[in-house]
VOBA-1610 file (N, C-alpha, C; in pm, whole numbers, padded with zeros to 5 digits, always signed):
BEGIN
Unk+00068-00105-00014Unk-00001+00050-00022Unk+00086+00143+00003Unk+00069+00174-00113Unk+00114+00332-00085Unk+00126+00448+00023Unk+00191+00527+00076Unk+00203+00608+00147Unk+00047+00697+00135Unk+00051+00743-00006Unk-00040+00833-00057Unk-00203+00785-00040Unk-00221+00660-00014Unk-00341+00569-00019Unk-00352+00562+00151Unk-00236+00567+00227Unk-00269+00501+00351Unk-00341+00621+00451Unk-00284+00720+00421Unk-00298+00852+00472Unk-00426+00923+00367Unk-00548+00888+00370Unk-00645+00919+00305Unk-00751+01010+00371Unk-00646+01142+00370Unk-00769+01240+00412Unk-00763+01341+00287Unk-00872+01379+00274Unk-00913+01494+00158Unk-00847+01628+00195Unk-00761+01713+00135Unk-00803+01860+00169Unk-00825+01919+00051Unk-00883+02054+00080Unk-00923+02127-00039Unk-00845+02271-00050Unk-00810+02282-00113Unk-00698+02422-00117Unk-00711+02506-00264Unk-00711+02631-00314Unk-00688+02662-00361Unk-00631+02832-00369Unk-00569+02845-00490Unk-00523+03039-00489Unk-00632+03114-00473Unk-00737+03085-00511Unk-00927+03178-00528Unk-00904+03248-00379Unk-00875+03159-00282Unk-00907+03200-00170Unk-00830+03309-00074Unk-00709+03315-00173Unk-00613+03414-00113Unk-00633+03527-00170Unk-00754+03567-00283Unk-00742+03680-00339Unk-00903+03748-00261Unk-00968+03705-00168Unk-01037+03765-00120Unk-00969+03851-00039Unk-00982+03977-00074Unk-00861+04097-00006Unk-00944+04167+00083Unk-00911+04142+00175Unk-00973+04207+00327Unk-00885+04347+00382Unk-00771+04353+00306Unk-00684+04459+00368Unk-00568+04406+00474Unk-00480+04500+00505Unk-00353+04461+00555Unk-00403+04424+00708Unk-00504+04517+00755Unk-00534+04499+00897Unk-00623+04413+00951Unk-00696+04366+00852Unk-00833+04256+00920Unk-00768+04152+00969Unk-00813+04089+01087Unk-00798+03983+01113Unk-00801+03856+01056Unk-00905+03846+00958Unk-00978+03738+00854Unk-00876+03779+00760Unk-00739+03756+00736Unk-00644+03806+00583Unk-00608+03672+00539Unk-00540+03700+00405Unk-00525+03589+00313Unk-00374+03563+00415Unk-00321+03589+00510Unk-00201+03527+00547Unk-00254+03404+00596Unk-00367+03381+00663Unk-00406+03265+00756Unk-00358+03167+00634Unk-00418+03151+00528Unk-00389+03053+00449Unk-00277+03028+00364Unk-00193+03138+00370Unk-00079+03108+00331Unk-00008+03041+00414Unk-00017+03054+00559Unk+00045+02970+00616Unk+00004+02841+00645Unk-00121+02819+00636Unk-00163+02688+00633Unk-00118+02623+00455Unk-00082+02655+00382Unk-00048+02596+00258Unk+00128+02626+00260Unk+00190+02651+00316Unk+00299+02662+00346Unk+00323+02507+00425Unk+00262+02537+00501Unk+00249+02366+00648Unk+00236+02278+00534Unk+00132+02260+00466Unk+00100+02135+00371Unk+00202+02120+00299Unk+00291+02197+00239Unk+00401+02190+00171Unk+00513+02164+00219Unk+00550+02126+00326Unk+00637+02080+00442Unk+00687+01937+00419Unk+00807+01917+00446Unk+00869+01793+00415Unk+00787+01734+00512Unk+00730+01778+00632Unk+00628+01642+00679Unk+00512+01622+00642Unk+00446+01710+00571Unk+00317+01713+00518Unk+00285+01676+00380Unk+00394+01708+00329Unk+00363+01693+00162Unk+00352+01574+00099Unk+00243+01584+00001Unk+00231+01395-00035Unk+00163+01350+00044Unk+00083+01396+00151Unk+00033+01273+00249Unk-00140+01278+00231Unk-00174+01364+00201Unk-00332+01417+00152Unk-00338+01422+00043Unk-00492+01397+00017Unk-00534+01376-00116Unk-00582+01516-00191Unk-00541+01586-00269Unk-00619+01699-00293Unk-00767+01679-00373Unk-00852+01803-00314Unk-00978+01784-00371Unk-01019+01939-00395Unk-01019+01889-00574Unk-01037+02035-00655Unk-01185+02087-00615Unk-01173+02240-00579Unk-01304+02304-00579Unk-01373+02313-00696Unk-01483+02382-00682Unk-01562+02413-00779Unk-01655+02526-00731Unk-01728+02596-00812Unk-01785+02701-00778Unk-01941+02682-00734Unk-02003+02703-00631Unk-02129+02645-00586Unk-02249+02715-00679Unk-02345+02645-00733Unk-02431+02698-00816Unk-02539+02807-00777Unk-02586+02888-00821Unk-02706+02969-00785Unk-02814+02911-00723Unk-02814+02752-00765Unk-02941+02679-00660Unk-02891+02618-00540Unk-02776+02610-00536Unk-02692+02528-00421Unk-02689+02674-00321Unk-02661+02798-00366Unk-02650+02883-00270Unk-02761+02935-00229Unk-02874+02934-00339Unk-02991+02969-00258Unk-03067+02872-00181Unk-03043+02742-00138Unk-03098+02662-00083Unk-03093+02743+00071Unk-02991+02810+00076Unk-02944+02867+00181Unk-03001+03028+00228Unk-02922+03053+00131Unk-02941+03259+00110Unk-03035+03276+00010Unk-03132+03415+00020Unk-03218+03480-00043Unk-03156+03510-00170Unk-03214+03472-00268Unk-03170+03542-00409Unk-03126+03695-00426Unk-03178+03779-00348Unk-03148+03938-00357Unk-03023+03906-00301Unk-02991+03867-00181Unk-02874+03879-00094Unk-02777+03777-00197Unk-02808+03703-00245Unk-02683+03617-00362Unk-02642+03723-00466Unk-02743+03825-00527Unk-02739+03897-00596Unk-02655+04034-00543Unk-02696+04063-00433Unk-02631+04175-00368Unk-02435+04159-00352Unk-02408+04038-00340Unk-02286+03992-00269Unk-02179+03982-00455Unk-02305+03904-00552Unk-02265+03923-00694Unk-02198+04049-00734Unk-02300+04119-00699Unk-02258+04280-00768Unk-02146+04328-00746Unk-02063+04258-00633Unk-01934+04307-00604Unk-01831+04290-00680Unk-01869+04192-00760Unk-01740+04163-00835Unk-01661+04235-00938Unk-01559+04242-00924Unk-01466+04354-01030Unk-01481+04480-00983Unk-01533+04518-00842Unk-01552+04646-00805Unk-01455+04673-00692Unk-01473+04787-00643Unk-01347+04793-00542Unk-01413+04781-00417Unk-01338+04764-00289Unk-01404+04674-00201Unk-01500+04786-00104Unk-01584+04695-00083Unk-01726+04753+00035Unk-01717+04636+00119Unk-01779+04732+00209Unk-01829+04680+00331Unk-01997+04594+00335Unk-02013+04455+00346Unk-02134+04420+00373Unk-02179+04442+00439Unk-02129+04484+00581Unk-02136+04478+00685Unk-02042+04530+00811Unk-02024+04587+00902Unk-01919+04655+00950Unk-01796+04544+00982Unk-01809+04422+00991Unk-01685+04342+00963Unk-01663+04323+00865Unk-01730+04276+00775Unk-01736+04175+00637Unk-01713+04267+00517Unk-01554+04255+00459Unk-01562+04337+00337Unk-01588+04234+00231Unk-01581+04309+00093Unk-01614+04221-00008Unk-01539+04304-00115Unk-01422+04272-00154Unk-01332+04295-00294Unk-01364+04266-00392Unk-01273+04280-00483Unk-01309+04278-00642Unk-01371+04123-00670Unk-01291+04003-00596Unk-01239+03876-00595Unk-01347+03821-00529Unk-01392+03873-00423Unk-01446+03794-00330Unk-01593+03675-00360Unk-01661+03721-00426Unk-01769+03688-00496Unk-01725+03507-00526Unk-01617+03588-00594Unk-01590+03416-00689Unk-01515+03313-00520Unk-01400+03389-00464Unk-01352+03312-00376Unk-01503+03283-00275Unk-01600+03345-00240Unk-01704+03322-00142Unk-01804+03162-00215Unk-01792+03180-00357Unk-01893+03056-00425Unk-01762+02933-00428Unk-01619+02964-00457Unk-01553+02823-00453Unk-01555+02776-00313Unk-01579+02875-00208Unk-01532+02822-00108Unk-01666+02730-00055Unk-01782+02781-00056Unk-01937+02643-00070Unk-01859+02563-00136Unk-01819+02595-00283Unk-01840+02472-00354Unk-01748+02352-00334Unk-01597+02396-00270Unk-01504+02347-00218Unk-01555+02228-00093Unk-01617+02282-00031Unk-01663+02220+00072Unk-01763+02122+00030Unk-01902+02155-00088Unk-01946+02063-00123Unk-01875+01927-00254Unk-01759+01986-00249Unk-01648+01878-00300Unk-01636+01786-00216Unk-01566+01850-00124Unk-01520+01758+00011Unk-01648+01669+00034Unk-01756+01714+00045Unk-01882+01627+00105Unk-01878+01481+00011Unk-01875+01535-00108Unk-01874+01451-00240Unk-01754+01313-00228Unk-01672+01360-00174Unk-01530+01289-00189Unk-01575+01193-00085Unk-01594+01269+00059Unk-01643+01135+00146Unk-01746+01053+00173Unk-01817+01153+00085Unk-01951+01007+00074Unk-01961+00879-00062Unk-01850+00934-00111Unk-01825+00835-00213Unk-01704+00765-00185Unk-01655+00793-00075Unk-01565+00691-00028Unk-01392+00724-00045Unk-01411+00827-00161Unk-01264+00812-00209Unk-01176+00880-00127Unk-01228+00949+00003Unk-01162+00974+00092Unk-01180+00933+00248Unk-01119+00936+00346Unk-01190+00842+00441Unk-01243+00992+00495Unk-01206+01082+00533Unk-01237+01242+00591Unk-01174+01348+00538Unk-01234+01463+00538Unk-01180+01552+00448Unk-01171+01722+00582Unk-01071+01807+00493Unk-01072+01967+00579Unk-01105+02028+00455Unk-01136+02123+00413Unk-01164+02261+00303Unk-01059+02381+00358Unk-00941+02370+00323Unk-00917+02552+00396Unk-00946+02644+00289Unk-01048+02686+00339Unk-01143+02789+00228Unk-01141+02938+00306Unk-01155+03034+00251Unk-01228+03141+00302Unk-01252+03251+00209Unk-01366+03304+00214Unk-01410+03364+00359Unk-01518+03230+00461Unk-01474+03243+00575Unk-01546+03162+00655Unk-01688+03198+00641Unk-01801+03111+00754Unk-01955+03089+00689Unk-02034+03105+00792Unk-01978+03017+00893Unk-02102+03044+01020Unk-02169+03155+01073Unk-02173+03307+01040Unk-02242+03376+01105Unk-02319+03422+00949Unk-02313+03373+00880Unk-02398+03433+00740Unk-02541+03363+00767Unk-02630+03450+00747Unk-02758+03413+00757Unk-02820+03420+00615Unk-02990+03395+00599Unk-03001+03391+00461Unk-03004+03513+00385Unk-03041+03625+00472Unk-03039+03768+00364Unk-02898+03855+00415Unk-02833+03830+00496Unk-02702+03897+00527Unk-02556+03823+00548Unk-02472+03913+00592Unk-02316+03877+00606Unk-02316+03893+00736Unk-02204+03863+00791Unk-02151+03887+00922Unk-02034+03836+01004Unk-01962+03860+01084Unk-01860+03832+01141Unk-01793+03733+01014Unk-01739+03843+00946Unk-01597+03786+00826Unk-01670+03702+00753Unk-01820+03669+00771Unk-01889+03564+00682Unk-01969+03602+00544Unk-01987+03552+00469Unk-02018+03574+00337Unk-02150+03487+00298Unk-02109+03376+00256Unk-02196+03257+00220Unk-02161+03160+00336Unk-02319+03072+00379Unk-02250+02950+00520Unk-02244+02860+00435Unk-02046+02855+00408Unk-02045+02734+00379Unk-02074+02586+00417Unk-02085+02554+00515Unk-02114+02490+00604Unk-02276+02436+00584Unk-02378+02533+00593Unk-02487+02506+00631Unk-02530+02456+00444Unk-02464+02562+00366Unk-02474+02537+00197Unk-02459+02369+00163Unk-02327+02286+00237Unk-02299+02164+00218Unk-02388+02094+00301Unk-02468+02104+00413Unk-02550+02019+00474Unk-02635+02018+00415Unk-02683+02128+00306Unk-02842+02099+00267Unk-02799+02010+00125Unk-02722+02035+00055Unk-02662+02004-00063Unk-02634+01842-00025Unk-02557+01771+00100Unk-02571+01657+00155Unk-02724+01594+00157Unk-02779+01681+00249Unk-02913+01579+00251Unk-03010+01574+00107Unk-02990+01671+00019Unk-03062+01662-00097Unk-02978+01546-00200Unk-02897+01544-00208Unk-02795+01463-00316Unk-02780+01286-00262Unk-02791+01330-00117Unk-02741+01167-00084Unk-02878+01120-00004Unk-02959+01207-00006Unk-03092+01183+00092Unk-03049+01141+00238Unk-03027+01196+00302Unk-02962+01211+00451Unk-03062+01270+00554Unk-03115+01158+00652Unk-03204+01216+00723Unk-03157+01268+00875Unk-03003+01228+00875Unk-02950+01294+01024Unk-02802+01352+00999Unk-02779+01500+00986Unk-02668+01503+00969Unk-02604+01603+01095Unk-02483+01561+01180Unk-02462+01671+01293Unk-02351+01758+01274Unk-02384+01869+01264Unk-02288+01992+01298Unk-02222+02043+01397Unk-02100+02015+01395Unk-02031+02049+01544Unk-01965+02192+01508Unk-01967+02279+01626Unk-01855+02398+01569Unk-01856+02461+01719Unk-01688+02448+01680Unk-01606+02458+01816Unk-01559+02614+01813Unk-01586+02685+01703Unk-01536+02821+01672Unk-01543+02889+01848Unk-01493+02986+01827Unk-01493+03074+01978Unk-01636+03147+01973Unk-01673+03188+01895Unk-01833+03255+01835Unk-01908+03170+01780Unk-02039+03182+01856Unk-02137+03089+01842Unk-02189+03130+01703Unk-02182+03026+01606Unk-02260+03010+01473Unk-02411+03041+01452Unk-02425+03169+01455Unk-02556+03220+01459Unk-02640+03209+01341Unk-02578+03209+01239Unk-02636+03202+01099Unk-02647+03016+01095Unk-02572+02946+01102Unk-02580+02801+01106Unk-02727+02753+01162Unk-02739+02795+01326Unk-02832+02780+01413Unk-02953+02817+01373Unk-02941+02959+01302Unk-03095+02996+01298Unk-03149+02946+01127Unk-03046+02898+01048Unk-03099+02790+00908Unk-03180+02693+01000Unk-03122+02606+01080Unk-03168+02480+01105Unk-03267+02431+01253Unk-03290+02560+01280Unk-03339+02595+01397Unk-03475+02516+01439Unk-03535+02456+01308Unk-03691+02407+01370Unk-03633+02271+01288Unk-03504+02207+01252Unk-03504+02112+01148Unk-03470+01968+01240Unk-03553+01867+01263Unk-03453+01739+01372Unk-03345+01695+01238Unk-03346+01715+01144Unk-03278+01652+01036Unk-03157+01700+01053Unk-03118+01804+01097Unk-02982+01866+01149Unk-02955+01873+01298Unk-02888+01793+01381Unk-02800+01830+01500Unk-02702+01935+01498Unk-02759+02080+01573Unk-02637+02145+01554Unk-02571+02168+01731Unk-02452+02131+01717Unk-02378+02125+01881Unk-02266+02245+01845Unk-02290+02362+01958Unk-02167+02453+01950Unk-02102+02478+02094Unk-02008+02499+02106Unk-01941+02533+02212Unk-01911+02659+02172Unk-01905+02777+02291Unk-01861+02899+02219Unk-01840+02949+02366Unk-01727+03067+02354Unk-01742+03167+02428Unk-01818+03280+02512Unk-01854+03281+02572Unk-02013+03359+02590Unk-02041+03444+02736Unk-02060+03593+02735Unk-02094+03642+02634Unk-02009+03707+02519Unk-02014+03692+02413Unk-01904+03727+02317Unk-01987+03747+02177Unk-01920+03824+02060Unk-02021+03829+01948Unk-02069+03709+01944Unk-02152+03689+01831Unk-02272+03753+01816Unk-02405+03763+01918Unk-02358+03746+02023Unk-02460+03733+02144Unk-02517+03617+02163Unk-02561+03536+02087Unk-02645+03408+02088Unk-02588+03330+02172Unk-02679+03195+02152Unk-02624+03040+02225Unk-02637+03048+02333Unk-02733+03059+02416Unk-02755+03062+02549Unk-02795+02913+02561Unk-02806+02881+02672Unk-02822+02728+02695Unk-02965+02674+02689Unk-03065+02790+02687Unk-03187+02823+02634Unk-03237+02766+02498Unk-03170+02798+02441Unk-03153+02806+02299Unk-03130+02653+02252Unk-03245+02553+02252Unk-03229+02413+02205Unk-03327+02386+02081Unk-03369+02492+01986Unk-03435+02472+01881Unk-03612+02474+01929Unk-03699+02499+01804Unk-03847+02505+01803Unk-03914+02427+01745Unk-04022+02415+01782Unk-04131+02315+01663Unk-04052+02168+01634Unk-04079+02096+01559Unk-04006+01986+01524Unk-03851+01949+01578Unk-03769+02091+01557Unk-03643+02088+01574Unk-03611+02113+01725Unk-03717+02105+01814Unk-03657+02134+01957Unk-03585+02014+01965Unk-03471+02068+02120Unk-03386+01943+02136Unk-03266+01912+02080Unk-03280+01943+01903Unk-03171+01919+01804Unk-03051+02059+01794Unk-03054+02154+01856Unk-02986+02253+01891Unk-02921+02242+02015Unk-02797+02212+02032Unk-02716+02223+02181Unk-02610+02315+02195Unk-02639+02411+02277Unk-02541+02499+02302Unk-02488+02488+02438Unk-02304+02515+02421Unk-02269+02504+02512Unk-02175+02653+02547Unk-02235+02728+02627Unk-02182+02841+02668Unk-02089+02850+02777Unk-01919+02906+02741Unk-01846+02880+02832Unk-01762+03036+02851Unk-01733+03020+03003Unk-01661+03142+03014Unk-01537+03160+02962Unk-01492+03284+02969Unk-01357+03305+02919Unk-01240+03209+02977Unk-01140+03156+02945Unk-01009+03114+02990Unk-01010+02940+03010Unk-01144+02858+02941Unk-01155+02750+02934Unk-01027+02664+02851Unk-00978+02554+02879Unk-00898+02518+02805Unk-00911+02350+02746Unk-00819+02251+02759Unk-00808+02148+02711Unk-00901+02072+02779Unk-00901+02088+02879Unk-00937+01963+02991Unk-01093+02030+02975Unk-01137+02142+02993Unk-01312+02157+03016Unk-01360+02147+02840Unk-01312+02155+02762Unk-01359+02145+02659Unk-01365+01978+02577Unk-01257+01911+02620Unk-01310+01775+02586Unk-01394+01734+02717Unk-01406+01764+02813Unk-01482+01706+02897Unk-01673+01715+02844Unk-01671+01836+02804Unk-01787+01895+02707Unk-01792+01779+02615Unk-01685+01742+02524Unk-01732+01673+02418Unk-01784+01506+02429Unk-01731+01473+02583Unk-01728+01348+02608Unk-01878+01326+02656Unk-01888+01444+02787Unk-02010+01406+02864Unk-02138+01453+02787Unk-02125+01525+02657Unk-02290+01589+02627Unk-02271+01549+02498Unk-02167+01565+02405Unk-02186+01542+02239Unk-02165+01394+02209Unk-02055+01310+02276Unk-02046+01208+02256Unk-02208+01147+02267Unk-02221+01087+02390Unk-02366+01049+02389Unk-02473+01098+02319Unk-02535+01243+02311Unk-02605+01258+02241Unk-02570+01228+02074Unk-02501+01213+02030Unk-02432+01219+01863Unk-02485+01081+01858Unk-02438+01005+02006Unk-02467+00836+01928Unk-02549+00793+01948Unk-02671+00854+02021Unk-02811+00812+02025Unk-02877+00878+01881Unk-02826+01002+01858Unk-02862+01056+01689Unk-02858+00982+01581Unk-02723+00925+01599Unk-02673+00824+01488Unk-02675+00916+01345Unk-02545+01034+01335Unk-02563+01098+01244Unk-02526+01024+01093Unk-02551+01031+01006Unk-02514+00988+00854Unk-02394+01029+00812Unk-02373+01165+00867Unk-02252+01248+00813Unk-02204+01351+00917Unk-02080+01361+00950Unk-02055+01467+01048Unk-01983+01593+01004Unk-02037+01729+01019Unk-01937+01836+00965Unk-01927+01919+01055Unk-01793+02000+01068Unk-01719+02055+01135Unk-01701+02195+01098Unk-01754+02301+01199Unk-01694+02434+01209Unk-01579+02429+01265Unk-01456+02453+01198Unk-01341+02425+01301Unk-01279+02567+01253Unk-01294+02661+01421Unk-01232+02790+01460Unk-01118+02741+01536Unk-01028+02783+01509Unk-00931+02807+01607Unk-00880+02942+01677Unk-00971+03010+01694Unk-00968+03100+01759Unk-00998+03080+01904Unk-01012+02967+01977Unk-01028+02909+02074Unk-00865+02890+02118Unk-00773+02886+02031Unk-00667+02845+02101Unk-00607+02940+02195Unk-00484+02930+02280Unk-00435+03027+02354Unk-00376+03095+02301Unk-00402+03242+02293Unk-00310+03382+02251Unk-00388+03394+02157Unk-00528+03386+02091Unk-00580+03398+01983Unk-00621+03555+01981Unk-00558+03620+01897Unk-00575+03776+01865Unk-00728+03800+01950Unk-00843+03712+01920Unk-01000+03786+01920Unk-01036+03703+02069Unk-00962+03626+02089Unk-01044+03483+02204Unk-00967+03507+02339Unk-01076+03432+02408Unk-00993+03442+02564Unk-01004+03290+02607Unk-00954+03201+02511Unk-00973+03065+02561Unk-00816+03004+02546Unk-00795+02900+02595Unk-00656+02816+02611Unk-00658+02680+02561Unk-00716+02637+02461Unk-00718+02522+02390Unk-00571+02510+02344Unk-00515+02419+02335Unk-00403+02389+02286Unk-00405+02255+02173Unk-00292+02240+02115Unk-00272+02150+01976Unk-00306+02025+02030Unk-00265+02002+02145Unk-00335+01857+02213Unk-00452+01841+02240Unk-00509+01983+02281Unk-00663+01985+02307Unk-00712+01964+02156Unk-00706+02049+02048Unk-00759+01980+01947Unk-00740+01859+01882Unk-00620+01811+01871Unk-00601+01656+01874Unk-00725+01563+01945Unk-00761+01583+02064Unk-00810+01545+02132Unk-00979+01548+02105Unk-00989+01676+02110Unk-01136+01705+02034Unk-01152+01637+01889Unk-01100+01610+01829Unk-01088+01555+01716Unk-01054+01412+01703Unk-01036+01314+01779Unk-01027+01173+01830Unk-01189+01170+01818Unk-01240+01247+01970Unk-01363+01218+01955Unk-01464+01213+01851Unk-01441+01328+01811Unk-01535+01336+01641Unk-01511+01233+01541Unk-01343+01171+01505Unk-01364+01020+01466Unk-01397+00895+01524Unk-01384+00925+01608Unk-01441+00802+01723Unk-01599+00777+01693Unk-01683+00944+01711Unk-01801+00888+01684Unk-01836+00830+01552Unk-01765+00967+01465Unk-01789+00867+01299Unk-01756+00715+01256Unk-01676+00707+01335Unk-01661+00594+01322Unk-01794+00471+01360Unk-01820+00516+01453Unk-01914+00450+01513Unk-02050+00442+01469Unk-02088+00570+01397Unk-02228+00584+01330Unk-02255+00616+01181Unk-02094+00628+01103Unk-02149+00699+00970Unk-02015+00658+00891Unk-01919+00535+00939Unk-01852+00462+00821Unk-01758+00583+00856Unk-01695+00670+00924Unk-01594+00765+00952Unk-01626+00879+00867Unk-01765+00911+00859Unk-01761+01007+00735Unk-01739+01176+00805Unk-01636+01212+00795Unk-01641+01333+00884Unk-01536+01460+00767Unk-01625+01573+00768Unk-01594+01695+00672Unk-01610+01818+00761Unk-01472+01871+00811Unk-01423+01985+00838Unk-01394+02101+00750Unk-01473+02230+00802Unk-01410+02366+00726Unk-01346+02447+00811Unk-01260+02550+00772Unk-01184+02632+00866Unk-01309+02796+00885Unk-01328+02798+01014Unk-01423+02930+01026Unk-01290+03023+01075Unk-01308+03058+01206Unk-01239+03159+01273Unk-01049+03105+01308Unk-00992+03184+01372Unk-00859+03143+01402Unk-00770+03284+01376Unk-00678+03352+01453Unk-00629+03476+01396Unk-00477+03524+01450Unk-00452+03396+01525Unk-00301+03426+01568Unk-00276+03301+01451Unk-00184+03323+01369Unk-00182+03284+01212Unk-00041+03120+01259Unk+00022+03182+01336Unk+00173+03091+01373Unk+00080+02940+01468Unk-00030+02986+01574Unk-00067+02892+01625Unk-00163+02822+01619Unk-00232+02895+01519Unk-00362+02825+01444Unk-00277+02729+01340Unk-00212+02734+01289Unk-00122+02645+01186Unk-00048+02536+01243Unk-00004+02571+01385Unk+00051+02442+01443Unk-00065+02375+01461Unk-00186+02424+01528Unk-00312+02317+01585Unk-00366+02262+01481Unk-00380+02344+01325Unk-00441+02259+01238Unk-00344+02141+01174Unk-00210+02156+01182Unk-00140+02036+01182Unk-00153+01923+01237Unk-00193+01954+01387Unk-00221+01848+01510Unk-00326+01792+01454Unk-00444+01865+01425Unk-00597+01810+01357Unk-00597+01687+01236Unk-00499+01743+01143Unk-00460+01678+01067Unk-00389+01569+01054Unk-00283+01574+01136Unk-00219+01462+01149Unk-00300+01301+01226Unk-00403+01377+01340Unk-00493+01309+01372Unk-00598+01236+01285Unk-00664+01324+01218Unk-00745+01288+01108Unk-00681+01181+00981Unk-00582+01168+00986Unk-00484+01111+00875Unk-00420+00989+00926Unk-00451+00948+01053Unk-00380+00850+01111Unk-00229+00854+01171Unk-00183+00975+01149Unk-00013+00981+01161Unk-00017+00978+01338Unk-00099+01029+01392Unk-00122+01053+01503Unk-00260+00904+01577Unk-00274+00878+01656Unk-00420+00818+01706Unk-00423+00848+01851Unk-00493+00888+01914Unk-00483+00956+02046Unk-00571+00836+02126Unk-00512+00788+02227Unk-00591+00654+02299Unk-00683+00709+02378Unk-00752+00638+02447Unk-00872+00643+02553Unk-00818+00681+02678Unk-00704+00647+02701Unk-00623+00647+02819Unk-00562+00816+02829Unk-00489+00838+02737Unk-00497+00995+02692Unk-00600+01104+02708Unk-00732+01043+02662Unk-00854+01138+02675Unk-00880+01192+02816Unk-00844+01022+02910Unk-00889+01050+03021Unk-00780+01129+03137Unk-00660+01088+03085Unk-00579+01188+03167Unk-00575+01327+03145Unk-00630+01389+03006Unk-00635+01522+02947Unk-00757+01559+03070Unk-00886+01494+03080Unk-00987+01545+03093Unk-01011+01546+03235Unk-00913+01466+03317Unk-00902+01464+03467Unk-00905+01614+03556Unk-00810+01667+03455Unk-00780+01820+03523Unk-00919+01917+03491Unk-00995+01901+03443Unk-01111+02004+03463Unk-01150+02059+03529Unk-01175+02192+03564Unk-01233+02213+03668Unk-01360+02248+03701Unk-01398+02267+03819Unk-01555+02281+03903Unk-01636+02379+03826Unk-01604+02457+03739Unk-01686+02563+03704Unk-01791+02497+03561Unk-01700+02429+03486Unk-01736+02357+03365Unk-01833+02234+03385Unk-01782+02166+03491Unk-01876+02039+03544Unk-02033+02114+03567Unk-02026+02236+03624Unk-02161+02288+03658Unk-02252+02335+03546Unk-02174+02355+03421Unk-02207+02413+03312Unk-02278+02276+03237Unk-02159+02186+03198Unk-02238+02049+03192Unk-02352+02024+03213Unk-02378+02018+03389Unk-02454+01958+03442Unk-02625+02046+03417Unk-02579+02186+03405Unk-02712+02298+03339Unk-02750+02248+03189Unk-02648+02170+03140Unk-02689+02153+02982Unk-02797+02027+02976Unk-02682+01911+03059Unk-02797+01827+03075Unk-02940+01794+03100Unk-02935+01875+03202Unk-03099+01892+03276Unk-03209+01965+03185Unk-03130+02076+03086Unk-03233+02129+02975Unk-03255+02058+02877Unk-03152+01946+02846Unk-03187+01868+02724Unk-03233+01698+02750Unk-03233+01724+02887Unk-03249+01596+02911Unk-03403+01501+02879Unk-03529+01616+02873Unk-03635+01544+02804Unk-03626+01503+02658Unk-03505+01562+02589Unk-03500+01534+02443Unk-03442+01389+02405Unk-03330+01347+02515Unk-03228+01223+02461Unk-03214+01156+02568Unk-03264+01014+02522Unk-03274+00918+02599Unk-03165+00881+02685Unk-03010+00925+02674Unk-02886+00896+02709Unk-02896+00930+02850Unk-02952+01037+02862Unk-02951+01090+02970Unk-03045+01051+03097
//
């Protein structure tokens, strides 16, 4: 067996994503991907991943989540001087193309995983997506890549249960709002709270048929590896295994890392590896290993790049974190997070037999 086939993790990369020009001083800049792409070409990482060619998302695919009037507004920025779509989000001359290729790149990653051409995949795209709503941008996000990919996967592969996990520092309000009534999407978010965009309280659990299928874990500033891992193992893992997703999508924000420019969390590369292992184990139990990640936030470029390298090594089998190692990390979790976990379990208990 060749080395290339043994490390059967797909990656989406493309020069178009670098052309989304937010300016020299914006935290969500092309420097993020330049650093990541250089890491992927390093001696240790080069040749170990299957590159997935992106494509542009179609108008129909975009409109599964976004209103035509909003799509047209973004499209009108193509080729023009930079403009602000909202106070945080810039559209430059090439941003529309980057945005439709970001959504389409993630769709192609889903196709590759569903067709078993790769075991799992990570889309290194920008702009990010999880704050984008049906009719507006927000928080550096133009189109909601992960929501578009989930809608595509459900329609194309007739999936009845998709799990979206969001470990970004900020609550993915766009993703939550899109699927808030929908039991076919289980949305699970950990986030620093209160922080932009202000949503994601324990009480937000979905409405109508979707009640219980949104699980929010608002965390106070300063949480690290042990606390995040405790949340994943005590809440996410049992709920996910009861739900039995047919596909897992990950909004992977690395702004929860220590020393991030916008955040106050303390997750290290070891913690990211542990969280990835939990997701991989759920995927193995429930959906033939199908896990597709997409890049969201992360603004300390060096630390983000190092953390993503650790995640890719776990996804590809270059490292395999043992249950004993997970136990060791988790045992140092502080009492404050245990109280939050207990509150969340009490809130969602009526909807999940596992509790």
